[in-house]
C-alpha positions as CSV (number, residue, x, y, z in Angstrom):
1,H,14.2,20.0,9.4
2,L,15.9,17.3,11.1
3,E,13.5,16.5,13.8
4,L,10.7,16.0,10.9
5,R,13.5,13.6,9.0
6,L,14.0,11.7,12.2
7,A,10.1,11.3,13.1
8,E,9.3,10.4,9.5
9,S,12.6,7.9,9.7
10,K,10.8,6.4,12.9
11,N,7.1,6.3,11.1
12,L,8.8,4.5,7.9
13,R,10.3,2.2,10.3
14,L,7.3,0.8,11.6
15,A,5.5,1.0,8.1
16,L,8.6,-1.5,6.8
17,F,7.9,-3.8,9.5
18,I,4.5,-3.9,8.9
19,T,4.6,-4.2,5.5
20,G,7.8,-7.0,5.5
21,T,5.8,-8.8,8.0
22,F,2.4,-9.3,6.1
23,L,4.7,-10.0,2.6
24,L,5.7,-13.0,4.0
25,I,2.1,-13.9,5.7
26,E,0.5,-13.6,1.7
27,V,3.1,-15.3,0.0
28,I,2.6,-17.7,1.8
29,G,-1.3,-17.8,2.4
30,G,-0.8,-17.3,-1.3
31,V,0.7,-21.0,-1.9
32,L,-1.6,-22.6,1.0
33,T,-4.3,-21.3,-0.4
34,R,-3.9,-22.2,-4.3
35,S,-4.2,-18.3,-4.8
36,L,-2.6,-16.5,-7.9
37,A,-4.2,-13.4,-6.7
38,L,-2.9,-13.3,-3.5
39,I,0.3,-14.2,-4.7
40,A,0.2,-11.4,-7.1
41,D,-1.0,-8.7,-4.5
42,A,2.1,-10.0,-2.9
43,G,4.3,-8.7,-5.8
44,H,2.0,-5.6,-5.6
45,M,3.2,-5.7,-1.4
46,L,6.9,-5.9,-3.0
47,V,6.4,-2.6,-4.5
48,D,5.0,-1.4,-1.2
49,F,8.2,-2.9,0.5
50,F,10.9,-1.3,-1.9
51,S,9.2,2.2,-2.3
52,L,9.2,2.5,1.6
53,L,12.6,0.9,2.1
54,T,13.8,3.7,-0.5
55,S,12.6,6.3,0.8
56,F,13.8,4.9,4.8
57,F,17.2,4.5,3.1
58,A,16.9,7.7,1.0
59,L,16.0,9.6,4.8
60,K,19.0,8.1,6.3
61,M,21.3,9.3,3.9
62,A,20.0,12.8,3.3
63,L,21.2,12.5,7.2
64,K,24.5,12.3,6.1
65,P,27.2,15.5,5.7
66,A,28.9,15.7,2.4
67,T,32.1,14.9,1.2
68,K,35.0,15.9,-0.9
69,K,34.6,12.8,-2.7
70,R,30.9,12.9,-3.0
71,T,30.0,16.6,-3.0
72,F,26.2,16.1,-3.4
73,G,26.6,13.1,-0.8
74,L,24.2,9.8,-1.7
75,Y,21.1,11.1,-3.1
76,R,21.3,9.1,-6.2
77,M,21.6,5.6,-4.0
78,E,17.6,6.4,-3.9
79,I,17.8,6.5,-7.9
80,L,20.0,3.2,-8.4
81,A,17.3,1.3,-5.8
82,S,14.7,2.6,-7.7
83,L,16.1,1.7,-11.0
84,V,16.8,-1.8,-9.7
85,N,13.2,-2.2,-7.6
86,G,11.7,-1.5,-11.4
87,I,13.5,-3.9,-13.2
88,T,13.0,-6.8,-10.9
89,L,8.7,-6.0,-10.5
90,G,8.8,-6.1,-14.2
91,V,9.9,-9.7,-14.1
92,V,7.6,-10.4,-11.2
93,C,5.1,-8.8,-13.2
94,L,6.1,-11.1,-16.4
95,F,5.7,-14.8,-14.4
96,V,2.6,-13.8,-12.9
97,L,0.7,-12.8,-16.5
98,K,2.4,-16.5,-17.3
99,E,1.1,-18.3,-14.1
100,A,-2.4,-16.0,-14.6
101,Y,-2.7,-17.4,-18.1
102,L,-2.4,-21.1,-17.5
103,R,-5.0,-21.3,-14.7
104,I,-7.4,-19.5,-17.0
105,L,-6.6,-22.2,-18.8
106,N,-7.2,-24.5,-16.6
107,P,-8.8,-22.7,-13.1
108,P,-7.3,-24.7,-10.0
109,N,-9.9,-25.0,-6.5
110,I,-9.1,-22.0,-4.3
111,N,-9.7,-22.6,-0.2
112,E,-11.4,-19.0,-0.8
113,K,-11.7,-18.6,3.0
114,G,-8.2,-18.6,3.7
115,M,-7.9,-16.5,1.0
116,L,-10.6,-14.1,2.7
117,L,-8.8,-14.3,5.8
118,V,-5.1,-13.6,4.4
119,A,-6.8,-10.7,2.5
120,L,-8.7,-9.3,5.3
121,I,-5.3,-8.9,7.7
122,G,-3.5,-7.8,4.6
123,L,-5.8,-5.1,4.8
124,M,-6.0,-4.4,8.4
125,A,-2.3,-4.4,8.3
126,N,-2.5,-1.8,4.8
127,V,-4.3,0.7,6.9
128,T,-2.3,0.4,9.8
129,A,0.9,1.6,7.1
130,I,-1.6,4.2,6.5
131,Y,-2.1,5.6,9.6
132,F,1.5,5.9,10.1
133,L,2.7,7.4,6.9
134,R,-0.4,10.1,7.0
135,H,1.4,13.1,7.9
136,G,4.5,12.4,5.8
137,K,5.6,16.0,4.5
138,T,8.7,15.0,2.0
139,L,8.0,13.7,-1.2
140,N,9.2,10.5,-0.9
141,L,6.9,9.8,2.0
142,K,3.9,10.9,0.3
143,S,4.8,8.6,-2.6
144,A,5.4,5.9,-0.4
145,L,1.8,6.4,0.8
146,L,0.5,6.1,-2.8
147,H,2.4,2.7,-3.1
148,V,0.4,1.7,0.3
149,L,-3.2,3.2,-1.0
150,G,-3.0,1.3,-4.0
151,D,-1.9,-1.8,-2.1
152,T,-5.3,-1.5,0.0
153,F,-7.5,-1.3,-3.1
154,S,-5.4,-4.7,-3.9
155,S,-6.5,-6.1,-1.0
156,L,-10.4,-5.0,-1.3
157,G,-10.6,-6.2,-4.6
158,I,-9.2,-9.8,-3.5
159,I,-11.6,-9.6,-0.8
160,I,-14.6,-9.1,-3.1
161,G,-13.3,-11.8,-5.1
162,G,-12.9,-14.5,-2.6
163,I,-16.5,-13.8,-1.9
164,I,-17.6,-14.0,-5.3
165,I,-15.6,-17.1,-5.3
166,Y,-17.4,-18.4,-1.6
167,F,-21.0,-17.8,-3.2
168,T,-20.9,-18.8,-7.0
169,G,-17.6,-21.4,-7.0
170,Y,-16.5,-18.9,-9.9
171,Y,-12.5,-19.9,-9.7
172,L,-11.9,-18.3,-12.8
173,I,-12.1,-14.7,-11.2
174,D,-8.8,-15.4,-9.2
175,P,-6.1,-15.5,-12.3
176,L,-8.8,-12.5,-13.4
177,L,-7.5,-10.8,-10.3
178,S,-4.4,-11.6,-10.5
179,L,-3.9,-10.4,-14.1
180,I,-5.5,-7.1,-13.3
181,I,-3.0,-6.8,-10.4
182,A,0.0,-7.7,-12.1
183,L,-1.3,-5.0,-15.0
184,A,-1.1,-2.8,-12.0
185,I,2.1,-3.7,-10.7
186,F,3.5,-3.1,-14.4
187,F,2.2,0.0,-14.5
188,S,4.5,1.2,-11.0
189,A,7.4,-0.9,-11.9
190,Y,7.0,1.4,-15.9
191,Q,6.9,4.3,-13.7
192,V,9.7,4.0,-11.4
193,T,11.7,2.3,-14.1
194,V,11.2,5.8,-16.4
195,E,11.6,7.8,-13.6
196,S,14.7,6.5,-12.4
197,V,16.3,6.6,-15.8
198,N,15.3,10.3,-16.4
199,I,17.1,11.1,-13.5
200,L,20.1,9.5,-13.9
201,I,20.5,11.2,-17.7
202,E,19.5,14.6,-15.9
203,S,16.7,15.2,-17.6
204,T,14.7,18.0,-16.9
205,P,12.1,17.6,-14.2
206,K,8.9,16.9,-15.8
207,N,7.0,18.7,-13.3
208,I,9.5,21.9,-14.3
209,E,8.2,23.8,-17.6
210,V,11.3,25.7,-18.7
211,D,10.0,28.6,-21.2
212,K,7.6,29.3,-17.8
213,L,10.2,29.3,-15.7
214,I,12.3,31.7,-18.3
215,S,9.7,33.8,-18.5
216,R,9.1,34.3,-15.2
217,V,12.6,35.0,-13.9
218,K,13.1,37.7,-17.2
219,E,9.5,39.0,-15.3
220,I,12.1,40.3,-12.2
221,P,12.9,44.2,-12.7
222,G,16.6,44.1,-13.5
223,I,17.1,41.0,-15.0
224,L,17.4,41.3,-19.2
225,D,17.4,37.6,-20.5
226,L,18.6,34.3,-18.9
227,H,20.2,31.7,-20.9
228,D,22.9,28.6,-21.0
229,L,20.0,26.6,-18.7
230,H,20.7,23.2,-17.0
231,I,18.3,22.1,-14.7
232,W,17.9,18.5,-13.7
233,T,17.2,16.2,-10.7
234,I,19.9,15.0,-7.8
235,S,17.1,12.9,-6.4
236,S,13.7,12.7,-6.1
237,G,12.1,16.1,-5.1
238,L,15.8,17.9,-5.0
239,H,16.2,19.7,-8.3
240,A,18.7,21.6,-9.4
241,L,19.9,24.4,-12.0
242,S,22.9,26.2,-13.2
243,A,22.1,29.6,-15.8
244,H,23.6,32.7,-16.8
245,L,21.9,35.9,-16.1
246,L,22.3,39.1,-18.2
247,L,21.9,42.3,-16.3
248,N,22.6,45.5,-17.0
249,D,25.6,47.2,-16.0
250,Q,25.7,47.8,-12.5
251,L,27.2,47.6,-8.8
252,I,28.1,43.9,-7.5
253,S,25.9,45.1,-4.2
254,K,22.8,45.1,-6.8
255,T,23.4,42.2,-8.5
256,D,23.6,40.2,-5.7
257,Q,20.2,41.6,-4.1
258,L,18.8,40.1,-7.7
259,I,20.7,37.0,-7.6
260,R,18.5,36.7,-4.4
261,E,15.8,37.1,-5.7
262,V,15.9,34.7,-8.3
263,E,16.4,32.2,-6.1
264,K,13.5,33.5,-4.1
265,V,11.5,32.8,-7.2
266,L,12.9,29.6,-8.5
267,S,12.2,27.8,-4.1
268,N,8.8,29.0,-3.8
269,E,7.6,28.6,-7.5
270,F,9.4,25.9,-9.0
271,G,10.9,23.9,-6.1
272,I,14.2,24.1,-7.3
273,V,16.2,25.3,-4.0
274,H,20.4,24.0,-5.2
275,T,21.1,26.8,-7.6
276,T,24.1,28.1,-9.6
277,L,23.9,31.6,-11.5
278,Q,26.4,33.3,-13.3
279,V,26.3,36.6,-13.6
280,E,27.0,38.3,-17.3
281,C,26.6,42.2,-18.0
282,V,25.2,44.1,-21.1
283,A,29.4,45.5,-21.1
284,C,30.4,41.9,-20.9
285,Q,32.4,40.7,-24.3
286,N,32.7,37.2,-25.5
287,N,31.2,35.4,-22.6
288,K,33.9,36.9,-20.4
289,L,33.0,35.8,-16.2
290,I,34.0,39.3,-14.8
291,C,31.5,42.3,-15.7
292,Q,33.6,46.1,-16.8
293,F,31.6,47.8,-13.9
294,N,30.8,51.6,-14.4
295,R,33.2,53.4,-12.8
296,Q,31.2,56.5,-13.0
297,S,28.5,55.3,-10.8
298,P,27.6,58.1,-8.2
299,E,28.0,55.2,-5.5
300,L,31.6,54.9,-6.3
301,K,32.3,57.9,-7.0
302,K,31.3,58.7,-3.1
303,N,34.4,55.8,-2.1
């Protein structure tokens, strides 16, 4: 597991370098060619860059051990960074939309050859980043890969727009493309912000159906009920659960086996790897923490 994280950290570092370098090239190219579509795509590239940076940062933090002051480690730093990124990108989106509106009213002359050149470099940079991220196993790396794929399609759109402008001289294509890219940025920023807020307020992960989870656990022989259930996300892809299990009155050794079975189901079928399960039995009264086990059981008589 440690080797996997180290390998993914190396690939993320390379993808970050490629994305960050082209981000600067695209901003400079957008200013020089007067292409708002390139500048808007630079904003989209900024989404990718922060996504990669967040994933890299999260991997580094995940390698640090928990402490007495931070018993869960520093996993939540990823969520805080994502929240800041989402809000910042929303501001970038509003700026691009404003500029696009002004350019639709008064389309400027654009250096379409320079626009095409920068977009082609961007396409190559995105394809290279995809190469380094293609074998990612963690949820963070898969999410970063999706961001880069989205930016690849944006680069393709700008190339097509540049070709249309070159052959038709229809400069209105540029602000129209920037509008489409800005909407894509807004959608990404909205998703990131909402997901970050949901994690910070400890909402139930959207991919986990609570009723289905309860029904599945109660299917395990020996489990009578599951209640006082709480499910939350510590960090992206790292879910936690606490609950009370109601069992028949039985030996502690058998209870431990049931807990292991519940943990196996939660991990394999629902992706929940951090669990805290409190056992209660039918003989318990008023939710006492200690069950009065049957002293007449054959196993105890042998002792």
